[in-house]
VEXSERO-558928 format. One record per residue (C-alpha): y, z, x; residue in three letters. Coordinates in steps of 0.25 Angstrom, whole numbers. Layout:
<atom north="Y" up="Z" east="X" type="ala"/>
...
END
This chain:
<atom north="0" up="0" east="0" type="met"/>
<atom north="14" up="-3" east="5" type="lys"/>
<atom north="26" up="-3" east="-4" type="ile"/>
<atom north="41" up="-1" east="-3" type="thr"/>
<atom north="50" up="5" east="-14" type="leu"/>
<atom north="63" up="12" east="-16" type="ser"/>
<atom north="64" up="27" east="-12" type="arg"/>
<atom north="70" up="30" east="-26" type="ala"/>
<atom north="59" up="24" east="-34" type="ala"/>
<atom north="48" up="30" east="-25" type="leu"/>
<atom north="54" up="44" east="-26" type="leu"/>
<atom north="56" up="43" east="-41" type="gln"/>
<atom north="42" up="39" east="-44" type="ala"/>
<atom north="36" up="49" east="-34" type="val"/>
<atom north="44" up="60" east="-40" type="gln"/>
<atom north="39" up="57" east="-54" type="arg"/>
<atom north="25" up="59" east="-49" type="cys"/>
<atom north="28" up="71" east="-40" type="gln"/>
<atom north="28" up="81" east="-52" type="ser"/>
<atom north="15" up="77" east="-57" type="ile"/>
<atom north="8" up="80" east="-44" type="val"/>
<atom north="2" up="95" east="-43" type="glu"/>
<atom north="7" up="102" east="-31" type="lys"/>
<atom north="-6" up="109" east="-30" type="arg"/>
<atom north="-19" up="102" east="-33" type="his"/>
<atom north="-33" up="103" east="-29" type="thr"/>
<atom north="-35" up="87" east="-29" type="ile"/>
<atom north="-27" up="83" east="-17" type="pro"/>
<atom north="-24" up="69" east="-22" type="ile"/>
<atom north="-17" up="74" east="-34" type="leu"/>
<atom north="-6" up="78" east="-24" type="ala"/>
<atom north="-4" up="64" east="-22" type="asn"/>
<atom north="3" up="52" east="-29" type="val"/>
<atom north="-4" up="39" east="-31" type="leu"/>
<atom north="4" up="27" east="-25" type="leu"/>
<atom north="0" up="13" east="-31" type="his"/>
<atom north="8" up="1" east="-27" type="ala"/>
<atom north="6" up="-13" east="-34" type="glu"/>
<atom north="15" up="-24" east="-38" type="gly"/>
<atom north="29" up="-19" east="-37" type="asn"/>
<atom north="26" up="-5" east="-40" type="cys"/>
<atom north="22" up="8" east="-34" type="leu"/>
<atom north="14" up="17" east="-45" type="his"/>
<atom north="14" up="32" east="-41" type="ile"/>
<atom north="4" up="41" east="-49" type="thr"/>
<atom north="3" up="56" east="-49" type="ala"/>
<atom north="-6" up="65" east="-57" type="thr"/>
<atom north="-12" up="79" east="-58" type="asp"/>
<atom north="-24" up="74" east="-66" type="leu"/>
<atom north="-16" up="79" east="-79" type="glu"/>
<atom north="-3" up="72" east="-78" type="val"/>
<atom north="0" up="59" east="-71" type="gly"/>
<atom north="11" up="50" east="-68" type="ile"/>
<atom north="13" up="35" east="-64" type="leu"/>
<atom north="26" up="31" east="-58" type="ser"/>
<atom north="31" up="18" east="-53" type="gln"/>
<atom north="41" up="13" east="-43" type="ala"/>
<atom north="44" up="-2" east="-40" type="glu"/>
<atom north="40" up="-5" east="-26" type="ala"/>
<atom north="38" up="-17" east="-16" type="thr"/>
<atom north="23" up="-17" east="-15" type="val"/>
<atom north="19" up="-24" east="-1" type="glu"/>
<atom north="5" up="-19" east="-2" type="lys"/>
<atom north="-1" up="-12" east="-15" type="pro"/>
<atom north="-10" up="0" east="-15" type="gly"/>
<atom north="-12" up="14" east="-19" type="ser"/>
<atom north="-12" up="28" east="-12" type="ile"/>
<atom north="-9" up="43" east="-14" type="thr"/>
<atom north="0" up="51" east="-7" type="val"/>
<atom north="5" up="66" east="-8" type="ser"/>
<atom north="16" up="66" east="-19" type="ala"/>
<atom north="23" up="78" east="-13" type="arg"/>
<atom north="25" up="72" east="1" type="lys"/>
<atom north="28" up="58" east="-5" type="leu"/>
<atom north="39" up="63" east="-14" type="phe"/>
<atom north="45" up="72" east="-3" type="asp"/>
<atom north="45" up="61" east="7" type="met"/>
<atom north="51" up="50" east="-3" type="ile"/>
<atom north="62" up="61" east="-7" type="lys"/>
<atom north="67" up="62" east="7" type="glu"/>
<atom north="68" up="47" east="10" type="leu"/>
<atom north="81" up="39" east="11" type="asp"/>
<atom north="84" up="35" east="-3" type="pro"/>
<atom north="90" up="22" east="2" type="glu"/>
<atom north="77" up="17" east="9" type="gln"/>
<atom north="65" up="11" east="2" type="asp"/>
<atom north="51" up="17" east="5" type="val"/>
<atom north="39" up="10" east="10" type="thr"/>
<atom north="25" up="16" east="7" type="leu"/>
<atom north="13" up="11" east="14" type="glu"/>
<atom north="-1" up="16" east="15" type="thr"/>
<atom north="-10" up="17" east="27" type="gly"/>
<atom north="-24" up="24" east="30" type="asp"/>
<atom north="-22" up="38" east="22" type="ala"/>
<atom north="-7" up="38" east="23" type="phe"/>
<atom north="5" up="32" east="17" type="ile"/>
<atom north="17" up="27" east="25" type="ala"/>
<atom north="32" up="30" east="19" type="ile"/>
<atom north="43" up="22" east="25" type="arg"/>
<atom north="58" up="23" east="21" type="ser"/>
<atom north="69" up="19" east="30" type="gly"/>
<atom north="67" up="26" east="44" type="arg"/>
<atom north="57" up="36" east="37" type="ser"/>
<atom north="42" up="35" east="39" type="arg"/>
<atom north="31" up="44" east="33" type="phe"/>
<atom north="16" up="45" east="31" type="arg"/>
<atom north="9" up="52" east="21" type="leu"/>
<atom north="-6" up="54" east="19" type="ser"/>
<atom north="-13" up="48" east="7" type="thr"/>
<atom north="-25" up="49" east="-2" type="leu"/>
<atom north="-32" up="37" east="-8" type="ser"/>
<atom north="-28" up="32" east="-21" type="ala"/>
<atom north="-42" up="30" east="-26" type="asp"/>
<atom north="-43" up="46" east="-27" type="glu"/>
<atom north="-31" up="47" east="-36" type="tyr"/>
<atom north="-34" up="51" east="-51" type="pro"/>
<atom north="-30" up="39" east="-60" type="ala"/>
<atom north="-20" up="40" east="-71" type="met"/>
<atom north="-27" up="36" east="-84" type="thr"/>
<atom north="-21" up="32" east="-97" type="glu"/>
<atom north="-28" up="36" east="-109" type="glu"/>
<atom north="-26" up="29" east="-123" type="glu"/>
<atom north="-14" up="35" east="-131" type="ser"/>
<atom north="-14" up="37" east="-146" type="arg"/>
<atom north="1" up="37" east="-147" type="ala"/>
<atom north="12" up="30" east="-140" type="ser"/>
<atom north="26" up="35" east="-141" type="ile"/>
<atom north="39" up="28" east="-137" type="asn"/>
<atom north="51" up="37" east="-135" type="leu"/>
<atom north="63" up="39" east="-126" type="thr"/>
<atom north="61" up="47" east="-113" type="gly"/>
<atom north="73" up="56" east="-116" type="ser"/>
<atom north="67" up="59" east="-130" type="met"/>
<atom north="54" up="64" east="-124" type="leu"/>
<atom north="61" up="71" east="-113" type="ser"/>
<atom north="69" up="79" east="-123" type="asp"/>
<atom north="58" up="82" east="-131" type="met"/>
<atom north="50" up="88" east="-119" type="val"/>
<atom north="63" up="96" east="-115" type="ala"/>
<atom north="63" up="102" east="-128" type="ala"/>
<atom north="49" up="107" east="-128" type="thr"/>
<atom north="44" up="108" east="-114" type="gly"/>
<atom north="49" up="123" east="-112" type="phe"/>
<atom north="39" up="128" east="-122" type="ala"/>
<atom north="27" up="124" east="-116" type="met"/>
<atom north="18" up="135" east="-112" type="ser"/>
<atom north="14" up="139" east="-98" type="ser"/>
<atom north="2" up="147" east="-102" type="asp"/>
<atom north="-10" up="139" east="-97" type="glu"/>
<atom north="-20" up="147" east="-106" type="thr"/>
<atom north="-14" up="140" east="-118" type="arg"/>
<atom north="-14" up="126" east="-112" type="lys"/>
<atom north="-11" up="119" east="-125" type="tyr"/>
<atom north="3" up="126" east="-125" type="leu"/>
<atom north="6" up="121" east="-110" type="thr"/>
<atom north="10" up="107" east="-115" type="gly"/>
<atom north="18" up="100" east="-125" type="thr"/>
<atom north="13" up="94" east="-138" type="leu"/>
<atom north="16" up="80" east="-140" type="phe"/>
<atom north="14" up="76" east="-155" type="glu"/>
<atom north="17" up="64" east="-164" type="val"/>
<atom north="16" up="66" east="-178" type="asp"/>
<atom north="14" up="57" east="-190" type="glu"/>
<atom north="29" up="55" east="-192" type="gln"/>
<atom north="30" up="49" east="-177" type="gln"/>
<atom north="37" up="62" east="-172" type="val"/>
<atom north="34" up="65" east="-158" type="leu"/>
<atom north="34" up="80" east="-156" type="arg"/>
<atom north="33" up="89" east="-143" type="leu"/>
<atom north="29" up="103" east="-145" type="val"/>
<atom north="27" up="115" east="-135" type="thr"/>
<atom north="24" up="130" east="-137" type="thr"/>
<atom north="20" up="142" east="-129" type="asp"/>
<atom north="17" up="150" east="-140" type="gly"/>
<atom north="30" up="157" east="-140" type="his"/>
<atom north="39" up="146" east="-143" type="arg"/>
<atom north="38" up="131" east="-147" type="leu"/>
<atom north="46" up="119" east="-145" type="ala"/>
<atom north="45" up="106" east="-153" type="leu"/>
<atom north="53" up="92" east="-151" type="ser"/>
<atom north="51" up="80" east="-159" type="glu"/>
<atom north="56" up="66" east="-161" type="val"/>
<atom north="53" up="55" east="-171" type="gln"/>
<atom north="46" up="43" east="-164" type="leu"/>
<atom north="49" up="28" east="-167" type="asp"/>
<atom north="37" up="20" east="-172" type="gly"/>
<atom north="23" up="25" east="-175" type="ala"/>
<atom north="15" up="34" east="-166" type="val"/>
<atom north="2" up="40" east="-168" type="ser"/>
<atom north="2" up="54" east="-171" type="ala"/>
<atom north="-4" up="64" east="-161" type="gly"/>
<atom north="-3" up="76" east="-152" type="thr"/>
<atom north="-5" up="80" east="-138" type="cys"/>
<atom north="-2" up="92" east="-128" type="ile"/>
<atom north="5" up="87" east="-115" type="val"/>
<atom north="4" up="96" east="-103" type="pro"/>
<atom north="16" up="103" east="-98" type="arg"/>
<atom north="17" up="95" east="-84" type="lys"/>
<atom north="16" up="81" east="-92" type="ala"/>
<atom north="27" up="85" east="-101" type="val"/>
<atom north="36" up="89" east="-90" type="met"/>
<atom north="33" up="75" east="-83" type="glu"/>
<atom north="35" up="68" east="-96" type="ile"/>
<atom north="49" up="74" east="-97" type="arg"/>
<atom north="52" up="70" east="-83" type="lys"/>
<atom north="48" up="56" east="-85" type="leu"/>
<atom north="56" up="55" east="-98" type="cys"/>
<atom north="68" up="60" east="-92" type="asp"/>
<atom north="67" up="48" east="-82" type="glu"/>
<atom north="64" up="38" east="-93" type="ser"/>
<atom north="73" up="42" east="-104" type="pro"/>
<atom north="71" up="29" east="-111" type="asp"/>
<atom north="59" up="23" east="-118" type="gln"/>
<atom north="45" up="30" east="-114" type="ile"/>
<atom north="31" up="30" east="-120" type="gln"/>
<atom north="22" up="42" east="-123" type="leu"/>
<atom north="7" up="39" east="-125" type="phe"/>
<atom north="-1" up="51" east="-132" type="leu"/>
<atom north="-16" up="51" east="-130" type="gly"/>
<atom north="-27" up="61" east="-133" type="asp"/>
<atom north="-28" up="65" east="-119" type="arg"/>
<atom north="-16" up="60" east="-112" type="gln"/>
<atom north="-1" up="58" east="-113" type="ile"/>
<atom north="6" up="46" east="-106" type="arg"/>
<atom north="21" up="44" east="-104" type="leu"/>
<atom north="27" up="31" east="-100" type="val"/>
<atom north="41" up="32" east="-95" type="ala"/>
<atom north="47" up="21" east="-87" type="gly"/>
<atom north="39" up="18" east="-75" type="ser"/>
<atom north="31" up="31" east="-76" type="asn"/>
<atom north="18" up="35" east="-84" type="ile"/>
<atom north="14" up="49" east="-86" type="leu"/>
<atom north="1" up="53" east="-91" type="thr"/>
<atom north="-4" up="67" east="-94" type="ser"/>
<atom north="-17" up="73" east="-100" type="lys"/>
<atom north="-15" up="81" east="-112" type="leu"/>
<atom north="-18" up="96" east="-115" type="ile"/>
<atom north="-31" up="96" east="-123" type="asp"/>
<atom north="-28" up="107" east="-133" type="ala"/>
<atom north="-23" up="109" east="-147" type="arg"/>
<atom north="-7" up="112" east="-148" type="phe"/>
<atom north="-4" up="124" east="-158" type="pro"/>
<atom north="1" up="120" east="-172" type="val"/>
<atom north="15" up="121" east="-168" type="tyr"/>
<atom north="20" up="118" east="-182" type="gln"/>
<atom north="16" up="131" east="-187" type="asp"/>
<atom north="26" up="139" east="-178" type="val"/>
<atom north="38" up="131" east="-181" type="ile"/>
<atom north="46" up="139" east="-192" type="pro"/>
<atom north="50" up="131" east="-204" type="thr"/>
<atom north="57" up="141" east="-213" type="ala"/>
<atom north="65" up="150" east="-204" type="asn"/>
<atom north="76" up="154" east="-213" type="pro"/>
<atom north="87" up="160" east="-203" type="ala"/>
<atom north="94" up="150" east="-194" type="lys"/>
<atom north="104" up="152" east="-183" type="ala"/>
<atom north="112" up="141" east="-176" type="val"/>
<atom north="119" up="145" east="-163" type="leu"/>
<atom north="124" up="138" east="-150" type="ala"/>
<atom north="113" up="136" east="-140" type="lys"/>
<atom north="120" up="137" east="-127" type="ala"/>
<atom north="126" up="151" east="-131" type="glu"/>
<atom north="112" up="156" east="-136" type="phe"/>
<atom north="106" up="152" east="-123" type="asp"/>
<atom north="117" up="160" east="-115" type="gln"/>
<atom north="115" up="172" east="-124" type="val"/>
<atom north="100" up="172" east="-122" type="leu"/>
<atom north="102" up="170" east="-107" type="lys"/>
<atom north="110" up="182" east="-105" type="arg"/>
<atom north="102" up="190" east="-115" type="ser"/>
<atom north="89" up="187" east="-107" type="met"/>
<atom north="95" up="193" east="-94" type="ile"/>
<atom north="91" up="207" east="-100" type="val"/>
<atom north="79" up="203" east="-108" type="ala"/>
<atom north="65" up="206" east="-104" type="asn"/>
<atom north="62" up="197" east="-92" type="glu"/>
<atom north="48" up="194" east="-97" type="phe"/>
<atom north="49" up="192" east="-112" type="thr"/>
<atom north="64" up="188" east="-112" type="his"/>
<atom north="66" up="194" east="-126" type="asp"/>
<atom north="79" up="193" east="-133" type="val"/>
<atom north="83" up="197" east="-147" type="arg"/>
<atom north="91" up="188" east="-157" type="leu"/>
<atom north="97" up="195" east="-169" type="asn"/>
<atom north="101" up="184" east="-179" type="phe"/>
<atom north="112" up="188" east="-189" type="thr"/>
<atom north="123" up="182" east="-197" type="asp"/>
<atom north="133" up="184" east="-185" type="gln"/>
<atom north="124" up="177" east="-175" type="gly"/>
<atom north="113" up="181" east="-165" type="ile"/>
<atom north="113" up="194" east="-157" type="asp"/>
<atom north="105" up="191" east="-144" type="val"/>
<atom north="99" up="203" east="-136" type="ser"/>
<atom north="90" up="207" east="-125" type="ala"/>
<atom north="85" up="219" east="-118" type="his"/>
<atom north="75" up="224" east="-108" type="asn"/>
<atom north="68" up="237" east="-104" type="thr"/>
<atom north="79" up="241" east="-94" type="glu"/>
<atom north="88" up="243" east="-107" type="gln"/>
<atom north="97" up="231" east="-103" type="glu"/>
<atom north="102" up="223" east="-115" type="glu"/>
<atom north="109" up="211" east="-119" type="ala"/>
<atom north="116" up="207" east="-132" type="glu"/>
<atom north="124" up="195" east="-136" type="glu"/>
<atom north="128" up="189" east="-149" type="his"/>
<atom north="128" up="174" east="-152" type="ile"/>
<atom north="135" up="166" east="-163" type="ala"/>
<atom north="125" up="159" east="-173" type="ala"/>
<atom north="125" up="153" east="-186" type="asp"/>
<atom north="113" up="161" east="-193" type="tyr"/>
<atom north="109" up="159" east="-207" type="ser"/>
<atom north="98" up="160" east="-217" type="gly"/>
<atom north="92" up="174" east="-213" type="gly"/>
<atom north="93" up="188" east="-211" type="asn"/>
<atom north="96" up="195" east="-198" type="glu"/>
<atom north="85" up="193" east="-188" type="val"/>
<atom north="82" up="199" east="-175" type="ala"/>
<atom north="72" up="191" east="-166" type="ile"/>
<atom north="67" up="192" east="-152" type="gly"/>
<atom north="64" up="180" east="-143" type="phe"/>
<atom north="60" up="177" east="-128" type="asn"/>
<atom north="74" up="172" east="-124" type="gly"/>
<atom north="68" up="162" east="-114" type="arg"/>
<atom north="61" up="155" east="-125" type="tyr"/>
<atom north="75" up="154" east="-133" type="leu"/>
<atom north="82" up="149" east="-120" type="arg"/>
<atom north="71" up="139" east="-118" type="asp"/>
<atom north="73" up="133" east="-132" type="thr"/>
<atom north="88" up="133" east="-131" type="leu"/>
<atom north="86" up="126" east="-118" type="gly"/>
<atom north="78" up="114" east="-125" type="ala"/>
<atom north="88" up="113" east="-136" type="ile"/>
<atom north="99" up="103" east="-134" type="arg"/>
<atom north="109" up="105" east="-145" type="ser"/>
<atom north="120" up="115" east="-144" type="ala"/>
<atom north="115" up="124" east="-155" type="ser"/>
<atom north="102" up="130" east="-159" type="val"/>
<atom north="96" up="134" east="-172" type="arg"/>
<atom north="87" up="145" east="-173" type="ile"/>
<atom north="78" up="147" east="-186" type="glu"/>
<atom north="71" up="161" east="-188" type="leu"/>
<atom north="64" up="169" east="-199" type="lys"/>
<atom north="62" up="183" east="-193" type="asp"/>
<atom north="60" up="191" east="-181" type="glu"/>
<atom north="45" up="187" east="-180" type="leu"/>
<atom north="45" up="172" east="-184" type="ser"/>
<atom north="47" up="161" east="-174" type="pro"/>
<atom north="61" up="154" east="-174" type="val"/>
<atom north="64" up="139" east="-174" type="leu"/>
<atom north="75" up="135" east="-164" type="ile"/>
<atom north="81" up="120" east="-165" type="thr"/>
<atom north="93" up="114" east="-159" type="gly"/>
<atom north="104" up="110" east="-169" type="asp"/>
<atom north="103" up="96" east="-165" type="asp"/>
<atom north="90" up="92" east="-173" type="gln"/>
<atom north="84" up="87" east="-160" type="ser"/>
<atom north="69" up="88" east="-165" type="gly"/>
<atom north="66" up="100" east="-156" type="ser"/>
<atom north="62" up="114" east="-162" type="arg"/>
<atom north="59" up="127" east="-155" type="tyr"/>
<atom north="51" up="139" east="-160" type="val"/>
<atom north="51" up="152" east="-154" type="ile"/>
<atom north="43" up="165" east="-157" type="met"/>
<atom north="51" up="178" east="-158" type="pro"/>
<atom north="47" up="190" east="-149" type="met"/>
<atom north="46" up="205" east="-154" type="arg"/>
<atom north="57" up="213" east="-147" type="ile"/>
END
């Protein structure tokens, strides 16, 4: 293999693959990326056996071929090269030579024949939407994925298409739930799948790079994203997602509308003296607004009042994990938020005041 291409194109392609490669792996070749040159293109593949990505860069191919090389070393090396100089890659016996301007490097390689193949399974649903839209949906829900590996089905994101052609992303860790949905154009087969956390985060990165039209393919065992010159594939979590519809309140009588930024700042200050493990804060909803308070075992306290338009219910005092509230506020883009509640033991529904299609449910705490 011998090819020449711009440093910028090579760096961008290798950087996309870099985050897929596991830092520590029992299979040495999985620390490498696969370089495959043919036609006028360099194809770069990375996989951890669960998530894989194929990225492409335009190149002058003098001699086609394939090889694998350390992803970390290749990325670190290219990152430090002169941006104005093209890069030439040429393979030899068990090594690859890298030349750029006056720089010369040589890295050891492993055979491309040993690299795991990226297989594409048949999909049952093909979805066309913009990358910016899908990125926004992931941003609106990703924070609520669980980190508890004993409940694997909660560590990913539910991708669901219903009979009305609505694409819905749902996450929950058992204490809170985040949901974002968008109406699709055209007919799409209904179905659901649970996408692992790592794949969800990579989907968002690729969508940020390709804000225009993308394609999403949902299968029984695999999800595939085509965004620009990149193809991401991931295995799915083989489990049943909780019946999330049952925990979304539909008839909470009391409603409070308040400024998001001010609410977030009040919570931030109150949490300074809240319990460092439970982060519990108390919200007292009255006709005059909301009283926010927190305390700890050292008898330290914080109390603050925030103006809110509260209607439809009696005075309610309810406790929350303040971090869950702040995470939710961080995902809402509108200037004001709406909180719908029933009593101190029932879950609350939080939405932005912009009808964005995102909803959040938080379970209260006993304090």
